[in-house]
PDB file as gemmi writes it, atoms N, CA and C in Angstrom:
CRYST1    1.000    1.000    1.000  90.00  90.00  90.00 P 1                      
ATOM      1  N   UNK A   1     -29.674  79.295 183.488  1.00  0.00           N  
ATOM      2  CA  UNK A   1     -28.314  80.261 183.502  1.00  0.00           C  
ATOM      3  C   UNK A   1     -26.957  79.767 184.098  1.00  0.00           C  
ATOM      4  N   UNK A   2     -25.938  79.795 183.358  1.00  0.00           N  
ATOM      5  CA  UNK A   2     -24.771  79.701 183.707  1.00  0.00           C  
ATOM      6  C   UNK A   2     -24.543  79.996 184.576  1.00  0.00           C  
ATOM      7  N   UNK A   3     -23.137  78.779 185.267  1.00  0.00           N  
ATOM      8  CA  UNK A   3     -22.745  79.880 186.603  1.00  0.00           C  
ATOM      9  C   UNK A   3     -21.449  80.429 185.896  1.00  0.00           C  
ATOM     10  N   UNK A   4     -21.084  81.189 186.837  1.00  0.00           N  
ATOM     11  CA  UNK A   4     -19.955  81.525 186.836  1.00  0.00           C  
ATOM     12  C   UNK A   4     -18.624  82.231 187.972  1.00  0.00           C  
ATOM     13  N   UNK A   5     -17.511  81.495 187.497  1.00  0.00           N  
ATOM     14  CA  UNK A   5     -16.334  81.446 188.996  1.00  0.00           C  
ATOM     15  C   UNK A   5     -15.003  82.755 187.889  1.00  0.00           C  
ATOM     16  N   UNK A   6     -14.195  82.798 189.816  1.00  0.00           N  
ATOM     17  CA  UNK A   6     -13.293  83.041 189.238  1.00  0.00           C  
ATOM     18  C   UNK A   6     -11.770  82.800 189.442  1.00  0.00           C  
ATOM     19  N   UNK A   7     -11.141  82.230 188.425  1.00  0.00           N  
ATOM     20  CA  UNK A   7      -9.685  81.849 189.599  1.00  0.00           C  
ATOM     21  C   UNK A   7      -8.555  82.501 189.530  1.00  0.00           C  
ATOM     22  N   UNK A   8      -7.882  82.276 190.699  1.00  0.00           N  
ATOM     23  CA  UNK A   8      -6.712  82.921 190.809  1.00  0.00           C  
ATOM     24  C   UNK A   8      -6.127  82.935 192.212  1.00  0.00           C  
ATOM     25  N   UNK A   9      -4.909  83.597 192.971  1.00  0.00           N  
ATOM     26  CA  UNK A   9      -4.504  83.856 193.587  1.00  0.00           C  
ATOM     27  C   UNK A   9      -5.620  85.258 194.869  1.00  0.00           C  
ATOM     28  N   UNK A  10      -6.260  84.324 196.045  1.00  0.00           N  
ATOM     29  CA  UNK A  10      -6.968  84.722 196.921  1.00  0.00           C  
ATOM     30  C   UNK A  10      -6.809  86.524 196.951  1.00  0.00           C  
ATOM     31  N   UNK A  11      -5.973  87.580 196.727  1.00  0.00           N  
ATOM     32  CA  UNK A  11      -6.023  88.766 197.130  1.00  0.00           C  
ATOM     33  C   UNK A  11      -6.674  89.485 195.899  1.00  0.00           C  
ATOM     34  N   UNK A  12      -6.807  89.035 194.680  1.00  0.00           N  
ATOM     35  CA  UNK A  12      -7.202  89.496 193.321  1.00  0.00           C  
ATOM     36  C   UNK A  12      -8.239  89.013 193.146  1.00  0.00           C  
ATOM     37  N   UNK A  13      -8.782  88.022 193.690  1.00  0.00           N  
ATOM     38  CA  UNK A  13     -10.390  87.382 193.365  1.00  0.00           C  
ATOM     39  C   UNK A  13     -11.184  87.261 194.173  1.00  0.00           C  
ATOM     40  N   UNK A  14     -11.145  87.868 195.683  1.00  0.00           N  
ATOM     41  CA  UNK A  14     -12.050  87.093 197.131  1.00  0.00           C  
ATOM     42  C   UNK A  14     -13.334  88.295 196.933  1.00  0.00           C  
ATOM     43  N   UNK A  15     -12.890  89.458 196.203  1.00  0.00           N  
ATOM     44  CA  UNK A  15     -13.897  90.701 196.250  1.00  0.00           C  
ATOM     45  C   UNK A  15     -14.937  90.436 195.139  1.00  0.00           C  
ATOM     46  N   UNK A  16     -14.868  89.111 194.409  1.00  0.00           N  
ATOM     47  CA  UNK A  16     -15.544  88.930 193.072  1.00  0.00           C  
ATOM     48  C   UNK A  16     -16.905  87.834 193.625  1.00  0.00           C  
ATOM     49  N   UNK A  17     -16.924  87.857 195.835  1.00  0.00           N  
ATOM     50  CA  UNK A  17     -17.370  87.049 196.425  1.00  0.00           C  
ATOM     51  C   UNK A  17     -18.714  87.945 196.733  1.00  0.00           C  
ATOM     52  N   UNK A  18     -18.556  89.206 196.656  1.00  0.00           N  
ATOM     53  CA  UNK A  18     -19.831  89.936 196.880  1.00  0.00           C  
ATOM     54  C   UNK A  18     -20.699  90.072 196.024  1.00  0.00           C  
ATOM     55  N   UNK A  19     -19.976  89.867 194.557  1.00  0.00           N  
ATOM     56  CA  UNK A  19     -20.916  89.524 193.287  1.00  0.00           C  
ATOM     57  C   UNK A  19     -21.451  88.392 192.754  1.00  0.00           C  
ATOM     58  N   UNK A  20     -21.802  87.637 193.678  1.00  0.00           N  
ATOM     59  CA  UNK A  20     -22.139  86.061 193.930  1.00  0.00           C  
ATOM     60  C   UNK A  20     -21.333  85.579 192.879  1.00  0.00           C  
ATOM     61  N   UNK A  21     -20.516  85.901 192.556  1.00  0.00           N  
ATOM     62  CA  UNK A  21     -19.900  84.731 192.017  1.00  0.00           C  
ATOM     63  C   UNK A  21     -19.139  83.559 192.916  1.00  0.00           C  
ATOM     64  N   UNK A  22     -18.558  82.691 192.136  1.00  0.00           N  
ATOM     65  CA  UNK A  22     -17.946  81.478 192.887  1.00  0.00           C  
ATOM     66  C   UNK A  22     -16.767  82.063 192.814  1.00  0.00           C  
ATOM     67  N   UNK A  23     -15.947  81.953 193.583  1.00  0.00           N  
ATOM     68  CA  UNK A  23     -14.282  81.903 193.653  1.00  0.00           C  
ATOM     69  C   UNK A  23     -13.438  80.805 194.017  1.00  0.00           C  
ATOM     70  N   UNK A  24     -12.621  80.935 193.135  1.00  0.00           N  
ATOM     71  CA  UNK A  24     -11.731  79.559 192.950  1.00  0.00           C  
ATOM     72  C   UNK A  24      -9.870  79.684 193.852  1.00  0.00           C  
ATOM     73  N   UNK A  25      -9.821  80.275 194.781  1.00  0.00           N  
ATOM     74  CA  UNK A  25      -8.083  80.825 194.918  1.00  0.00           C  
ATOM     75  C   UNK A  25      -7.183  79.429 194.566  1.00  0.00           C  
ATOM     76  N   UNK A  26      -6.279  79.514 193.926  1.00  0.00           N  
ATOM     77  CA  UNK A  26      -5.113  78.136 193.461  1.00  0.00           C  
ATOM     78  C   UNK A  26      -3.848  79.283 194.453  1.00  0.00           C  
ATOM     79  N   UNK A  27      -2.614  78.260 194.293  1.00  0.00           N  
ATOM     80  CA  UNK A  27      -1.939  78.999 194.408  1.00  0.00           C  
ATOM     81  C   UNK A  27      -0.490  77.886 193.541  1.00  0.00           C  
ATOM     82  N   UNK A  28      -1.175  76.960 192.533  1.00  0.00           N  
ATOM     83  CA  UNK A  28       0.096  76.630 191.635  1.00  0.00           C  
ATOM     84  C   UNK A  28      -0.588  76.459 191.059  1.00  0.00           C  
ATOM     85  N   UNK A  29       0.712  75.527 189.793  1.00  0.00           N  
ATOM     86  CA  UNK A  29       0.078  75.059 188.531  1.00  0.00           C  
ATOM     87  C   UNK A  29      -1.142  73.706 188.438  1.00  0.00           C  
ATOM     88  N   UNK A  30      -0.472  72.465 189.423  1.00  0.00           N  
ATOM     89  CA  UNK A  30      -1.214  72.130 189.674  1.00  0.00           C  
ATOM     90  C   UNK A  30      -2.989  72.051 190.003  1.00  0.00           C  
ATOM     91  N   UNK A  31      -3.032  73.233 190.916  1.00  0.00           N  
ATOM     92  CA  UNK A  31      -4.580  73.731 191.901  1.00  0.00           C  
ATOM     93  C   UNK A  31      -4.896  74.056 190.603  1.00  0.00           C  
ATOM     94  N   UNK A  32      -4.725  75.373 189.827  1.00  0.00           N  
ATOM     95  CA  UNK A  32      -5.143  75.911 188.783  1.00  0.00           C  
ATOM     96  C   UNK A  32      -5.838  75.283 187.789  1.00  0.00           C  
ATOM     97  N   UNK A  33      -5.347  74.098 187.377  1.00  0.00           N  
ATOM     98  CA  UNK A  33      -5.422  72.467 186.488  1.00  0.00           C  
ATOM     99  C   UNK A  33      -6.636  72.075 186.928  1.00  0.00           C  
ATOM    100  N   UNK A  34      -6.495  71.532 188.350  1.00  0.00           N  
ATOM    101  CA  UNK A  34      -7.872  70.874 188.582  1.00  0.00           C  
ATOM    102  C   UNK A  34      -9.096  72.020 188.947  1.00  0.00           C  
ATOM    103  N   UNK A  35      -8.484  72.593 189.586  1.00  0.00           N  
ATOM    104  CA  UNK A  35      -9.730  73.846 189.397  1.00  0.00           C  
ATOM    105  C   UNK A  35     -10.771  73.744 188.164  1.00  0.00           C  
ATOM    106  N   UNK A  36      -9.733  74.209 187.376  1.00  0.00           N  
ATOM    107  CA  UNK A  36      -9.977  74.461 185.457  1.00  0.00           C  
ATOM    108  C   UNK A  36     -10.657  73.441 185.167  1.00  0.00           C  
ATOM    109  N   UNK A  37     -10.662  72.239 185.153  1.00  0.00           N  
ATOM    110  CA  UNK A  37     -10.852  70.916 184.865  1.00  0.00           C  
ATOM    111  C   UNK A  37     -12.282  70.700 185.716  1.00  0.00           C  
ATOM    112  N   UNK A  38     -12.481  71.038 187.455  1.00  0.00           N  
ATOM    113  CA  UNK A  38     -13.835  70.754 187.892  1.00  0.00           C  
ATOM    114  C   UNK A  38     -14.514  71.619 187.600  1.00  0.00           C  
ATOM    115  N   UNK A  39     -14.346  73.185 187.239  1.00  0.00           N  
ATOM    116  CA  UNK A  39     -15.138  74.373 186.211  1.00  0.00           C  
ATOM    117  C   UNK A  39     -15.620  73.486 185.431  1.00  0.00           C  
ATOM    118  N   UNK A  40     -14.830  73.238 184.373  1.00  0.00           N  
ATOM    119  CA  UNK A  40     -15.373  72.463 183.012  1.00  0.00           C  
ATOM    120  C   UNK A  40     -16.401  71.417 183.504  1.00  0.00           C  
ATOM    121  N   UNK A  41     -16.444  70.702 183.829  1.00  0.00           N  
ATOM    122  CA  UNK A  41     -16.857  69.375 184.513  1.00  0.00           C  
ATOM    123  C   UNK A  41     -18.065  69.771 185.067  1.00  0.00           C  
ATOM    124  N   UNK A  42     -18.939  71.087 185.997  1.00  0.00           N  
ATOM    125  CA  UNK A  42     -19.343  71.247 186.731  1.00  0.00           C  
ATOM    126  C   UNK A  42     -19.966  71.956 185.489  1.00  0.00           C  
ATOM    127  N   UNK A  43     -19.884  72.163 184.769  1.00  0.00           N  
ATOM    128  CA  UNK A  43     -20.402  72.791 183.509  1.00  0.00           C  
ATOM    129  C   UNK A  43     -21.052  74.780 183.817  1.00  0.00           C  
ATOM    130  N   UNK A  44     -19.663  75.012 183.998  1.00  0.00           N  
ATOM    131  CA  UNK A  44     -19.852  76.531 184.736  1.00  0.00           C  
ATOM    132  C   UNK A  44     -19.491  77.334 182.936  1.00  0.00           C  
ATOM    133  N   UNK A  45     -20.413  78.312 182.857  1.00  0.00           N  
ATOM    134  CA  UNK A  45     -20.282  79.484 180.912  1.00  0.00           C  
ATOM    135  C   UNK A  45     -19.542  80.108 181.680  1.00  0.00           C  
ATOM    136  N   UNK A  46     -19.028  80.792 181.884  1.00  0.00           N  
ATOM    137  CA  UNK A  46     -17.516  81.746 182.115  1.00  0.00           C  
ATOM    138  C   UNK A  46     -16.824  81.345 183.274  1.00  0.00           C  
ATOM    139  N   UNK A  47     -15.457  81.453 182.944  1.00  0.00           N  
ATOM    140  CA  UNK A  47     -14.385  81.605 183.639  1.00  0.00           C  
ATOM    141  C   UNK A  47     -13.570  82.812 183.577  1.00  0.00           C  
ATOM    142  N   UNK A  48     -13.335  83.108 184.884  1.00  0.00           N  
ATOM    143  CA  UNK A  48     -12.349  84.473 184.799  1.00  0.00           C  
ATOM    144  C   UNK A  48     -11.241  83.935 184.878  1.00  0.00           C  
ATOM    145  N   UNK A  49     -10.293  84.343 184.811  1.00  0.00           N  
ATOM    146  CA  UNK A  49      -8.753  83.597 185.081  1.00  0.00           C  
ATOM    147  C   UNK A  49      -7.775  84.915 185.614  1.00  0.00           C  
ATOM    148  N   UNK A  50      -7.152  84.878 186.552  1.00  0.00           N  
ATOM    149  CA  UNK A  50      -6.683  86.310 186.673  1.00  0.00           C  
ATOM    150  C   UNK A  50      -5.201  85.439 185.650  1.00  0.00           C  
ATOM    151  N   UNK A  51      -4.625  86.676 184.863  1.00  0.00           N  
ATOM    152  CA  UNK A  51      -3.304  86.394 183.970  1.00  0.00           C  
ATOM    153  C   UNK A  51      -2.205  86.129 184.643  1.00  0.00           C  
ATOM    154  N   UNK A  52      -1.635  86.173 185.950  1.00  0.00           N  
ATOM    155  CA  UNK A  52      -0.757  85.218 186.215  1.00  0.00           C  
ATOM    156  C   UNK A  52      -0.988  83.633 186.499  1.00  0.00           C  
ATOM    157  N   UNK A  53      -2.581  83.450 186.907  1.00  0.00           N  
ATOM    158  CA  UNK A  53      -2.885  82.043 186.520  1.00  0.00           C  
ATOM    159  C   UNK A  53      -3.145  81.116 185.289  1.00  0.00           C  
ATOM    160  N   UNK A  54      -3.008  82.258 184.468  1.00  0.00           N  
ATOM    161  CA  UNK A  54      -3.478  81.941 182.635  1.00  0.00           C  
ATOM    162  C   UNK A  54      -2.172  81.807 182.501  1.00  0.00           C  
ATOM    163  N   UNK A  55      -1.086  82.414 183.086  1.00  0.00           N  
ATOM    164  CA  UNK A  55       0.263  81.946 182.366  1.00  0.00           C  
ATOM    165  C   UNK A  55       0.532  80.910 183.117  1.00  0.00           C  
ATOM    166  N   UNK A  56       0.743  80.443 183.953  1.00  0.00           N  
ATOM    167  CA  UNK A  56       0.981  79.057 184.078  1.00  0.00           C  
ATOM    168  C   UNK A  56       0.415  77.380 183.470  1.00  0.00           C  
ATOM    169  N   UNK A  57      -0.670  78.082 183.076  1.00  0.00           N  
ATOM    170  CA  UNK A  57      -1.628  76.831 182.052  1.00  0.00           C  
ATOM    171  C   UNK A  57      -1.932  77.469 181.070  1.00  0.00           C  
ATOM    172  N   UNK A  58      -0.773  77.769 180.055  1.00  0.00           N  
ATOM    173  CA  UNK A  58      -1.331  78.229 178.546  1.00  0.00           C  
ATOM    174  C   UNK A  58      -2.196  77.033 178.165  1.00  0.00           C  
ATOM    175  N   UNK A  59      -1.254  76.082 177.898  1.00  0.00           N  
ATOM    176  CA  UNK A  59      -1.448  74.905 177.531  1.00  0.00           C  
ATOM    177  C   UNK A  59      -2.808  74.274 177.418  1.00  0.00           C  
ATOM    178  N   UNK A  60      -3.536  74.399 178.635  1.00  0.00           N  
ATOM    179  CA  UNK A  60      -4.934  73.769 178.682  1.00  0.00           C  
ATOM    180  C   UNK A  60      -5.834  74.847 178.560  1.00  0.00           C  
ATOM    181  N   UNK A  61      -5.413  75.831 178.265  1.00  0.00           N  
ATOM    182  CA  UNK A  61      -6.554  77.264 177.870  1.00  0.00           C  
ATOM    183  C   UNK A  61      -6.300  76.686 176.797  1.00  0.00           C  
ATOM    184  N   UNK A  62      -5.471  76.415 175.829  1.00  0.00           N  
ATOM    185  CA  UNK A  62      -5.886  76.749 174.054  1.00  0.00           C  
ATOM    186  C   UNK A  62      -7.262  75.215 173.991  1.00  0.00           C  
ATOM    187  N   UNK A  63      -6.831  74.533 175.097  1.00  0.00           N  
ATOM    188  CA  UNK A  63      -8.123  73.274 174.421  1.00  0.00           C  
ATOM    189  C   UNK A  63      -9.499  74.233 174.529  1.00  0.00           C  
ATOM    190  N   UNK A  64      -9.401  75.312 175.296  1.00  0.00           N  
ATOM    191  CA  UNK A  64     -11.410  75.844 175.544  1.00  0.00           C  
ATOM    192  C   UNK A  64     -11.245  76.403 174.366  1.00  0.00           C  
ATOM    193  N   UNK A  65      -9.952  76.819 173.794  1.00  0.00           N  
ATOM    194  CA  UNK A  65      -9.911  78.305 172.767  1.00  0.00           C  
ATOM    195  C   UNK A  65     -11.219  78.235 171.412  1.00  0.00           C  
ATOM    196  N   UNK A  66     -11.273  76.932 171.106  1.00  0.00           N  
ATOM    197  CA  UNK A  66     -12.284  77.117 169.987  1.00  0.00           C  
ATOM    198  C   UNK A  66     -13.754  76.806 170.378  1.00  0.00           C  
ATOM    199  N   UNK A  67     -13.778  76.894 171.609  1.00  0.00           N  
ATOM    200  CA  UNK A  67     -15.149  75.790 172.797  1.00  0.00           C  
ATOM    201  C   UNK A  67     -15.909  76.939 172.661  1.00  0.00           C  
ATOM    202  N   UNK A  68     -17.213  77.073 172.330  1.00  0.00           N  
ATOM    203  CA  UNK A  68     -18.461  77.625 173.064  1.00  0.00           C  
ATOM    204  C   UNK A  68     -18.497  77.694 174.101  1.00  0.00           C  
ATOM    205  N   UNK A  69     -18.629  77.254 174.793  1.00  0.00           N  
ATOM    206  CA  UNK A  69     -18.143  76.902 176.618  1.00  0.00           C  
ATOM    207  C   UNK A  69     -17.244  76.242 176.908  1.00  0.00           C  
ATOM    208  N   UNK A  70     -16.742  76.479 177.964  1.00  0.00           N  
ATOM    209  CA  UNK A  70     -17.184  78.030 179.309  1.00  0.00           C  
ATOM    210  C   UNK A  70     -16.299  78.874 177.710  1.00  0.00           C  
ATOM    211  N   UNK A  71     -16.616  79.699 178.273  1.00  0.00           N  
ATOM    212  CA  UNK A  71     -15.579  81.136 178.009  1.00  0.00           C  
ATOM    213  C   UNK A  71     -14.583  81.595 179.035  1.00  0.00           C  
ATOM    214  N   UNK A  72     -13.767  81.388 179.022  1.00  0.00           N  
ATOM    215  CA  UNK A  72     -12.522  81.659 179.710  1.00  0.00           C  
ATOM    216  C   UNK A  72     -11.401  83.098 179.643  1.00  0.00           C  
ATOM    217  N   UNK A  73     -11.995  83.821 180.455  1.00  0.00           N  
ATOM    218  CA  UNK A  73     -11.714  85.634 180.033  1.00  0.00           C  
ATOM    219  C   UNK A  73     -10.632  85.679 181.078  1.00  0.00           C  
ATOM    220  N   UNK A  74      -9.437  86.413 180.535  1.00  0.00           N  
ATOM    221  CA  UNK A  74      -8.025  86.637 181.400  1.00  0.00           C  
ATOM    222  C   UNK A  74      -8.549  87.985 182.171  1.00  0.00           C  
ATOM    223  N   UNK A  75      -7.795  87.769 183.598  1.00  0.00           N  
ATOM    224  CA  UNK A  75      -8.395  89.216 184.277  1.00  0.00           C  
ATOM    225  C   UNK A  75      -7.205  90.191 184.665  1.00  0.00           C  
ATOM    226  N   UNK A  76      -7.057  91.100 185.035  1.00  0.00           N  
ATOM    227  CA  UNK A  76      -5.767  91.861 185.805  1.00  0.00           C  
ATOM    228  C   UNK A  76      -5.863  91.210 186.961  1.00  0.00           C  
ATOM    229  N   UNK A  77      -4.993  90.698 187.655  1.00  0.00           N  
ATOM    230  CA  UNK A  77      -4.583  90.500 189.360  1.00  0.00           C  
ATOM    231  C   UNK A  77      -4.178  91.973 189.894  1.00  0.00           C  
ATOM    232  N   UNK A  78      -3.811  92.030 190.893  1.00  0.00           N  
ATOM    233  CA  UNK A  78      -3.583  92.709 192.443  1.00  0.00           C  
ATOM    234  C   UNK A  78      -1.903  92.535 191.663  1.00  0.00           C  
ATOM    235  N   UNK A  79      -1.318  92.303 190.846  1.00  0.00           N  
ATOM    236  CA  UNK A  79      -0.059  92.949 190.690  1.00  0.00           C  
ATOM    237  C   UNK A  79       0.224  93.269 189.172  1.00  0.00           C  
ATOM    238  N   UNK A  80      -0.717  93.441 188.227  1.00  0.00           N  
ATOM    239  CA  UNK A  80      -1.495  94.371 187.965  1.00  0.00           C  
ATOM    240  C   UNK A  80      -1.387  93.995 186.780  1.00  0.00           C  
ATOM    241  N   UNK A  81      -1.834  94.475 185.736  1.00  0.00           N  
ATOM    242  CA  UNK A  81      -2.227  94.191 184.402  1.00  0.00           C  
ATOM    243  C   UNK A  81      -0.830  94.016 183.038  1.00  0.00           C  
ATOM    244  N   UNK A  82      -0.939  92.622 182.379  1.00  0.00           N  
ATOM    245  CA  UNK A  82       0.545  92.383 181.697  1.00  0.00           C  
ATOM    246  C   UNK A  82      -0.613  92.523 180.079  1.00  0.00           C  
ATOM    247  N   UNK A  83      -1.362  92.824 180.174  1.00  0.00           N  
ATOM    248  CA  UNK A  83      -2.308  92.724 178.884  1.00  0.00           C  
ATOM    249  C   UNK A  83      -2.473  91.788 178.087  1.00  0.00           C  
ATOM    250  N   UNK A  84      -2.303  90.760 178.635  1.00  0.00           N  
ATOM    251  CA  UNK A  84      -2.037  89.708 178.272  1.00  0.00           C  
ATOM    252  C   UNK A  84      -3.994  89.432 177.704  1.00  0.00           C  
ATOM    253  N   UNK A  85      -4.721  89.784 179.205  1.00  0.00           N  
ATOM    254  CA  UNK A  85      -6.422  89.364 178.363  1.00  0.00           C  
ATOM    255  C   UNK A  85      -7.145  89.894 177.349  1.00  0.00           C  
ATOM    256  N   UNK A  86      -6.287  91.599 177.612  1.00  0.00           N  
ATOM    257  CA  UNK A  86      -7.373  92.585 176.328  1.00  0.00           C  
ATOM    258  C   UNK A  86      -6.371  91.640 174.489  1.00  0.00           C  
ATOM    259  N   UNK A  87      -5.185  91.546 175.155  1.00  0.00           N  
ATOM    260  CA  UNK A  87      -4.735  91.095 173.534  1.00  0.00           C  
ATOM    261  C   UNK A  87      -5.710  89.579 173.170  1.00  0.00           C  
ATOM    262  N   UNK A  88      -5.835  89.126 174.204  1.00  0.00           N  
ATOM    263  CA  UNK A  88      -6.905  87.755 173.827  1.00  0.00           C  
ATOM    264  C   UNK A  88      -8.035  87.679 173.220  1.00  0.00           C  
ATOM    265  N   UNK A  89      -8.592  89.513 173.634  1.00  0.00           N  
ATOM    266  CA  UNK A  89     -10.229  89.525 173.535  1.00  0.00           C  
ATOM    267  C   UNK A  89      -9.647  89.710 171.746  1.00  0.00           C  
ATOM    268  N   UNK A  90      -8.993  90.760 171.361  1.00  0.00           N  
ATOM    269  CA  UNK A  90      -8.704  91.609 170.565  1.00  0.00           C  
ATOM    270  C   UNK A  90      -8.526  90.225 169.349  1.00  0.00           C  
ATOM    271  N   UNK A  91      -7.886  89.296 169.850  1.00  0.00           N  
ATOM    272  CA  UNK A  91      -7.833  88.301 168.616  1.00  0.00           C  
ATOM    273  C   UNK A  91      -9.257  87.429 168.186  1.00  0.00           C  
ATOM    274  N   UNK A  92     -10.003  87.159 169.266  1.00  0.00           N  
ATOM    275  CA  UNK A  92     -10.824  86.514 169.387  1.00  0.00           C  
ATOM    276  C   UNK A  92     -11.649  87.508 168.327  1.00  0.00           C  
ATOM    277  N   UNK A  93     -11.895  88.520 169.219  1.00  0.00           N  
ATOM    278  CA  UNK A  93     -12.830  89.392 167.797  1.00  0.00           C  
ATOM    279  C   UNK A  93     -12.356  89.431 166.818  1.00  0.00           C  
ATOM    280  N   UNK A  94     -11.194  90.044 166.378  1.00  0.00           N  
ATOM    281  CA  UNK A  94     -10.457  89.419 164.816  1.00  0.00           C  
ATOM    282  C   UNK A  94     -11.004  88.643 164.206  1.00  0.00           C  
ATOM    283  N   UNK A  95     -10.918  87.696 164.747  1.00  0.00           N  
ATOM    284  CA  UNK A  95     -11.680  86.080 164.207  1.00  0.00           C  
ATOM    285  C   UNK A  95     -12.858  86.363 163.799  1.00  0.00           C  
ATOM    286  N   UNK A  96     -13.609  86.759 164.792  1.00  0.00           N  
ATOM    287  CA  UNK A  96     -14.732  86.624 164.796  1.00  0.00           C  
ATOM    288  C   UNK A  96     -15.822  87.600 162.914  1.00  0.00           C  
ATOM    289  N   UNK A  97     -15.029  88.906 163.651  1.00  0.00           N  
ATOM    290  CA  UNK A  97     -15.260  89.932 162.383  1.00  0.00           C  
ATOM    291  C   UNK A  97     -14.386  90.302 161.542  1.00  0.00           C  
ATOM    292  N   UNK A  98     -12.981  89.822 161.423  1.00  0.00           N  
ATOM    293  CA  UNK A  98     -12.054  89.870 160.502  1.00  0.00           C  
ATOM    294  C   UNK A  98     -11.497  91.531 160.932  1.00  0.00           C  
ATOM    295  N   UNK A  99     -11.433  92.114 161.794  1.00  0.00           N  
ATOM    296  CA  UNK A  99     -11.508  93.500 161.902  1.00  0.00           C  
ATOM    297  C   UNK A  99     -10.515  94.085 162.974  1.00  0.00           C  
ATOM    298  N   UNK A 100      -9.292  94.707 163.339  1.00  0.00           N  
ATOM    299  CA  UNK A 100      -8.821  95.051 164.359  1.00  0.00           C  
ATOM    300  C   UNK A 100      -9.465  95.615 165.647  1.00  0.00           C  
ATOM    301  N   UNK A 101     -10.151  95.375 166.658  1.00  0.00           N  
ATOM    302  CA  UNK A 101     -10.971  96.605 167.521  1.00  0.00           C  
ATOM    303  C   UNK A 101     -10.332  97.618 167.934  1.00  0.00           C  
ATOM    304  N   UNK A 102      -9.273  97.689 167.493  1.00  0.00           N  
ATOM    305  CA  UNK A 102      -8.729  98.978 168.473  1.00  0.00           C  
ATOM    306  C   UNK A 102      -7.677  99.971 167.491  1.00  0.00           C  
ATOM    307  N   UNK A 103      -7.975  99.236 166.248  1.00  0.00           N  
ATOM    308  CA  UNK A 103      -7.464 100.311 165.249  1.00  0.00           C  
ATOM    309  C   UNK A 103      -7.996 100.812 163.777  1.00  0.00           C  
ATOM    310  N   UNK A 104      -9.223  99.934 164.253  1.00  0.00           N  
ATOM    311  CA  UNK A 104     -10.246  99.933 162.534  1.00  0.00           C  
ATOM    312  C   UNK A 104      -9.481  98.987 161.387  1.00  0.00           C  
ATOM    313  N   UNK A 105      -8.266  98.447 161.128  1.00  0.00           N  
ATOM    314  CA  UNK A 105      -7.686  97.773 160.125  1.00  0.00           C  
ATOM    315  C   UNK A 105      -8.985  96.491 159.790  1.00  0.00           C  
ATOM    316  N   UNK A 106      -8.200  96.208 158.622  1.00  0.00           N  
ATOM    317  CA  UNK A 106      -9.052  94.867 158.511  1.00  0.00           C  
ATOM    318  C   UNK A 106      -7.675  94.093 158.365  1.00  0.00           C  
ATOM    319  N   UNK A 107      -8.127  92.638 159.142  1.00  0.00           N  
ATOM    320  CA  UNK A 107      -6.719  91.800 158.878  1.00  0.00           C  
ATOM    321  C   UNK A 107      -6.944  90.655 157.429  1.00  0.00           C  
TER     322      UNK A 107                                                      
END                                                                             
């Protein structure tokens, strides 16, 4: 069974600990990069990351886009939803099935 972690600012992620997920509070780009690399090395299967944290390390996340594991999924933080997480899932599904999941169009 794969491990699951959540990366982001403490206020956005602390509640996930009650679900048994590993929480990884970070404050800046370097901490985000260090934590992501550590989680990948420790073979985490799913890494949730707040949209704000993901925006800081877009280039790093791009390296994992084509890989099966880990699945890196953006989630909104306490500062709100930018829509980046939904857009990322939408693009991934469009690539997989060739159709827009929100409007039913064919790509």
